[in-house]
C-alpha positions in Angstrom: -40.9 -6.9 47.5 -43.3 -5.1 45.1 -45.9 -4.3 47.7 -48.6 -5.3 45.2 -50.7 -8.5 45.0 -52.6 -10.5 42.5 -56.4 -11.0 42.8 -55.6 -14.3 44.5 -53.5 -12.4 47.2 -50.1 -13.6 45.9 -47.3 -11.0 46.1 -46.4 -9.6 42.6 -43.1 -10.9 41.2 -40.5 -8.4 40.2 -38.5 -8.6 37.0 -34.7 -8.6 37.6 -32.2 -6.4 35.7 -31.9 -7.5 32.2 -35.6 -8.5 32.0 -38.8 -6.4 31.2 -42.4 -6.7 32.1 -44.5 -8.3 29.3 -47.7 -8.6 31.3 -48.1 -6.9 34.6 -49.6 -8.8 37.6 -53.3 -8.7 38.1 -55.5 -11.8 37.6 -52.1 -13.6 37.0 -48.6 -13.3 38.1 -46.2 -10.9 36.4 -44.7 -12.1 33.1 -41.1 -11.1 32.3 -39.0 -11.4 29.2 -35.3 -11.1 28.5 -34.1 -7.8 27.1 -32.3 -8.0 23.7 -28.6 -7.4 24.1 -27.5 -4.2 22.2 -31.1 -3.4 21.5 -33.0 -3.0 24.7 -32.1 -3.0 28.4 -33.5 -2.8 32.0 -31.4 -1.7 34.9 -33.7 -2.1 37.9 -35.9 -4.6 39.7 -39.4 -3.7 38.8 -42.9 -5.4 38.4 -44.1 -2.6 35.9 -41.0 -1.4 33.9 -40.6 -2.7 30.4 -37.3 -3.2 28.4 -36.1 0.3 27.3 -34.5 0.9 23.8 -30.7 1.4 23.8 -29.3 4.9 23.2 -27.9 5.5 19.7 -24.6 7.5 19.2 -25.1 9.7 16.3 -23.7 12.9 14.8 -20.5 14.1 16.6 -20.9 11.2 19.2 -19.3 7.8 19.3 -19.9 4.8 21.5 -17.6 4.5 24.5 -19.4 1.6 26.2 -21.9 -0.8 24.2 -25.3 -1.2 25.3 -26.1 -4.5 27.2 -29.3 -6.1 28.6 -28.6 -4.5 32.0 -27.0 -1.2 31.0 -27.5 1.6 28.4 -24.8 2.6 25.9 -22.5 5.4 26.9 -21.8 8.0 24.2 -18.9 10.5 24.1 -17.7 13.1 21.7 -16.0 11.8 18.6 -12.3 11.9 18.0 -11.1 15.4 17.4 -14.0 16.9 19.5 -14.7 17.5 23.2 -17.8 18.2 25.2 -18.0 22.0 26.1 -18.9 22.6 29.8 -20.5 25.8 28.8 -22.8 24.6 26.0 -22.8 20.9 26.6 -22.3 20.3 22.9 -19.3 18.7 21.1 -16.9 21.2 19.7 -13.7 20.9 17.6 -10.4 20.5 19.5 -8.2 23.6 19.6 -5.2 23.5 17.3 -2.0 24.9 18.8 -0.5 27.6 16.4 3.2 27.9 15.3 5.4 28.7 18.3 3.2 26.7 20.7 3.1 23.0 21.5 0.5 20.6 22.9 0.9 20.4 26.7 -2.2 18.2 27.2 -4.0 16.5 24.3 -7.6 17.0 23.5 -10.0 14.4 25.0 -13.7 13.8 24.6 -14.2 15.6 28.0 -11.6 18.4 27.7 -10.0 20.6 25.2 -6.3 21.0 24.0 -4.0 22.7 26.4 -1.2 24.6 24.5 2.0 26.0 25.9 4.6 28.6 24.5 7.8 27.1 23.2 10.8 28.3 25.3 14.3 29.1 24.0 15.3 25.6 23.9 12.2 24.2 21.9 10.2 25.2 18.9 7.1 24.3 16.9 7.1 25.3 13.2 3.6 24.1 12.3 0.0 24.0 13.7 -0.9 20.9 15.5 -3.4 19.5 18.0 -1.1 16.5 18.8 2.6 17.5 18.7 4.4 19.2 21.6 7.2 21.6 21.3 10.3 19.9 19.9 13.8 20.4 21.3 16.1 22.5 19.2 19.0 21.0 17.3 22.4 21.4 18.7 25.2 21.8 16.2 28.1 19.4 16.4 31.8 20.5 16.8 32.4 19.9 13.2 29.5 22.3 12.2 28.8 26.0 12.4 25.5 27.5 13.4 24.1 29.5 10.5 20.7 30.3 12.1 19.9 30.1 15.8 16.7 28.3 17.0 13.6 30.4 17.6 10.1 29.4 18.8 8.9 28.8 15.2 12.0 27.4 13.6 14.8 24.9 14.4 18.6 25.6 14.4 20.3 25.6 11.0 23.8 24.0 11.0 26.5 23.7 8.3 29.6 21.6 8.1 32.9 23.5 8.1 34.0 21.9 4.8 30.7 22.2 3.1 30.5 25.1 0.7 28.0 27.8 1.8 24.7 28.1 -0.2 24.2 31.7 0.8 26.6 33.1 -1.8 29.8 32.6 -3.8 33.3 33.7 -2.7 34.6 37.1 -3.8 36.8 37.2 -6.9 40.6 36.8 -6.6 42.8 39.9 -6.6 44.5 38.7 -9.7 41.4 38.8 -11.8 40.0 42.2 -12.8 36.3 43.1 -12.0 34.0 43.0 -14.9 32.7 46.5 -15.6 31.2 46.2 -19.0 27.7 44.6 -18.8 28.1 43.2 -22.3 31.0 40.9 -21.0 28.5 38.9 -18.8 27.6 35.5 -20.4 24.0 34.2 -20.6 24.7 31.4 -18.1 25.3 33.1 -14.8 26.0 29.9 -12.9 28.8 29.0 -15.3 30.5 32.4 -14.8 30.2 32.1 -11.1 32.1 28.7 -11.1 34.9 30.0 -13.4 35.5 33.3 -11.6 35.4 31.6 -8.1 38.4 30.3 -6.3 39.9 27.2 -8.3 39.9 25.2 -4.9 36.1 25.4 -4.7 35.8 24.2 -8.3 38.0 21.2 -7.5 36.0 20.5 -4.4 32.7 20.4 -6.4 34.3 18.2 -9.0 35.5 15.8 -6.2 32.1 15.7 -4.7 30.5 14.8 -8.2 32.9 12.1 -8.7 32.1 10.6 -5.2 28.4 10.8 -5.8 28.4 8.9 -9.1 29.1 5.5 -7.5 26.5 6.2 -5.0 23.8 7.0 -7.6 24.9 4.0 -9.6 24.5 1.6 -6.6 21.0 3.1 -5.8 20.0 2.6 -9.5 21.1 -1.0 -9.4 19.3 -1.7 -6.2 16.1 -0.3 -7.7 16.5 -2.4 -10.8 17.1 -5.5 -8.8 14.0 -4.8 -6.7 11.9 -4.3 -9.9 13.2 -7.7 -11.3 12.4 -9.5 -8.1 8.9 -8.0 -8.0 8.3 -9.1 -11.6 9.4 -12.6 -10.7 7.3 -12.8 -7.7 4.2 -11.7 -9.6 4.8 -14.2 -12.4 5.2 -17.0 -9.8 2.1 -15.9 -8.0 0.1 -15.9 -11.4 1.3 -19.4 -12.1 0.4 -20.5 -8.7 -3.1 -19.1 -9.1 -3.5 -20.7 -12.6 -2.4 -24.0 -11.2 -5.0 -23.8 -8.3 -7.7 -22.7 -10.8 -7.0 -25.8 -12.9 -7.3 -28.0 -9.8 -10.6 -26.4 -9.0 -11.9 -26.9 -12.5 -10.8 -30.5 -12.4 -12.7 -31.0 -9.1 -15.8 -29.5 -10.7 -15.7 -31.8 -13.7 -15.2 -34.9 -11.4 -17.3 -34.3 -8.3 -16.7 -38.0 -7.0 -12.9 -37.3 -7.0 -11.5 -36.5 -3.6 -9.4 -33.3 -3.6 -5.9 -33.5 -2.3 -4.8 -31.8 0.9 -3.0 -29.3 -1.1 -6.2 -28.4 -3.1 -8.3 -28.0 0.1 -6.0 -25.6 1.9 -3.2 -23.2 1.3 -1.6 -22.1 4.4 0.1 -18.7 4.7 2.6 -17.5 7.3 0.0 -15.2 8.8 -2.2 -18.0 10.2 -5.0 -17.7 7.6 -5.9 -20.7 5.5 -7.8 -20.7 2.2 -10.4 -23.5 1.6 -11.1 -23.8 -2.1 -14.7 -24.8 -2.9 -15.6 -26.1 -6.4 -19.1 -24.6 -6.8 -21.6 -22.3 -5.1 -25.0 -23.8 -4.6 -27.2 -23.0 -7.6 -24.3 -21.3 -9.4 -21.3 -22.7 -11.4 -18.8 -20.2 -10.2 -15.7 -21.0 -8.0 -15.3 -19.0 -4.8 -12.9 -18.9 -1.9 -13.7 -19.2 1.8 -11.3 -17.8 4.2 -10.6 -19.5 7.5 -8.8 -17.6 10.3 -6.3 -19.8 12.4 -8.0 -23.0 11.7 -11.5 -21.7 12.8 -14.9 -22.0 11.3 -15.5 -20.7 7.7 -15.9 -17.0 7.5 -16.3 -15.4 4.0 -13.8 -12.7 4.5 -10.9 -12.4 2.0 -7.4 -11.7 3.4 -7.1 -8.3 1.9 -10.5 -7.4 3.4 -9.6 -8.6 6.8 -6.6 -6.4 6.6 -8.6 -3.4 5.6 -10.8 -4.0 8.5 -7.8 -4.0 10.8 -6.5 -0.9 9.2 -9.8 1.0 9.5 -10.1 -0.1 13.1 -6.5 1.0 13.9 -6.9 4.4 12.1 -9.3 5.7 14.9 -7.4 4.2 17.8 -6.4 7.6 19.3 -4.6 7.7 22.5 -1.8 5.2 21.9 1.4 6.6 23.5 -0.6 9.6 24.8 -2.2 8.4 28.1 -5.6 8.3 26.8 -8.1 6.3 28.9 -11.1 6.0 26.6 -11.8 2.7 24.9 -11.3 2.5 21.1 -13.7 1.2 18.4 -12.2 -2.2 18.3 -12.7 -2.5 22.1 -16.4 -1.7 21.6 -16.6 -4.2 18.7 -15.0 -6.8 21.0 -17.8 -6.1 23.6 -20.5 -6.5 21.0 -19.0 -9.8 19.9 -19.4 -11.2 23.4 -15.9 -10.7 25.0 -15.5 -9.9 28.6 -13.2 -7.1 29.8 -10.5 -9.6 31.0 -10.4 -11.1 27.5 -10.2 -7.7 25.8 -7.3 -6.7 28.1 -5.5 -9.9 26.9 -5.9 -8.8 23.3 -4.2 -5.5 24.2 -1.1 -7.3 25.1 -0.7 -8.7 21.6 1.5 -7.0 19.0 -1.5 -6.7 16.8 -4.6 -6.7 19.1 -7.2 -6.3 16.3 -5.8 -9.2 14.3 -5.8 -11.4 17.5 -9.5 -10.4 18.2 -10.6 -11.2 14.6 -8.7 -14.5 14.6 -10.1 -15.7 18.0 -13.6 -14.8 17.1 -13.5 -16.4 13.7 -12.7 -19.7 15.4 -16.1 -19.7 17.0 -19.0 -21.5 15.5 -21.3 -18.5 15.7 -18.8 -16.3 13.7 -20.2 -15.0 10.4 -20.0 -11.8 8.3 -23.7 -10.9 9.1 -22.8 -10.9 12.9 -19.7 -8.8 12.2 -21.7 -6.3 10.2 -24.4 -6.0 12.8 -21.7 -5.2 15.5 -20.0 -2.7 13.2 -23.3 -1.0 12.5 -23.9 -0.6 16.3 -20.6 1.4 16.7 -21.4 3.5 13.5 -18.7 2.0 11.4 -20.6 1.7 8.1 -17.4 2.5 6.2 -16.0 -1.0 7.3 -19.3 -2.7 6.4 -19.0 -1.4 2.9 -15.4 -2.5 2.6 -16.3 -6.1 3.5 -19.3 -6.3 1.2 -18.4 -8.9 -1.5 -19.9 -9.1 -5.0 -22.0 -12.3 -5.5 -20.2 -13.2 -8.7 -16.8 -12.1 -7.7 -13.9 -14.8 -7.5 -11.4 -14.2 -4.7 -7.7 -14.4 -5.7 -5.4 -16.5 -3.5 
């Protein structure tokens, strides 16, 4: 109970969480209104509290939990940064130097923990992600040239492989050259001719064995190039044929387009619906549908770009990270519950599954997607899906 009463003696009504006070009680009863999801919130029962604006994650902060009508947004340090317990500010994660590996990866609430590489491990580069790597063990048919250290791996060499650290000494039958004028200009040629004849024969044998390998690789590359040219030519003819069908449909609006002209299905579950004209403009455009859902003006290459950009910041995979990723925050802003988001994680490509499922809804639109991306500070993705008004999408 609020403990306050209207002038008529009626107990003042309290607004529940998710609602804010528009007009406090007095002569009339309390008037409440619903808080705007992702913009304002109210966490408590109150007959006086208005909807509060949501916290914005800016600078070195990113959104871990989106703002709802009953809870404020939760901001944490961005990827590559952690919140210092001393200053309370976001600081760059520590990078482990050579000779040390990552024991515990940096999270938004803790710094990187490094460890010294012992005699069986090494780390030859600075890293904030990689642990100490196990040293290579030479096989029985190899000899160890350089042992493993904390900053370099073991160097092995096959017993039948000529050493690269120097050439064999000259045979006793051949006199040593004492006159410097006898040295030829090409030192590498002299080294081969004065070396053991067996080594020369070995090199010649290796050259003869490598020639067929190089020839096979070259043939494979040429076949690949030919296949690529044929595919591009076939795709170009397919586009020209589709453009001719679109122009024919524009010239005769009363003609009913064939099913092949309406949709072109791809193996990825995305269909392309070719429209003849935009309203007020005489230019053809392409509307992409995801998995048979409602129309969403988002080209295939742009959808893949969205998936790639969202995946790029999904840190923590395979590292035991517990924080939510950007695409999980996006799913929450698009109206998905935690159970549904968990089901997307089970998919082989969770971001593609999310976009496909959401595009099948009647409320799906590019504006809605851009609004959600803006709330998680992903202006880079918004720029990538911005389409020029006069551009024609290629199928």
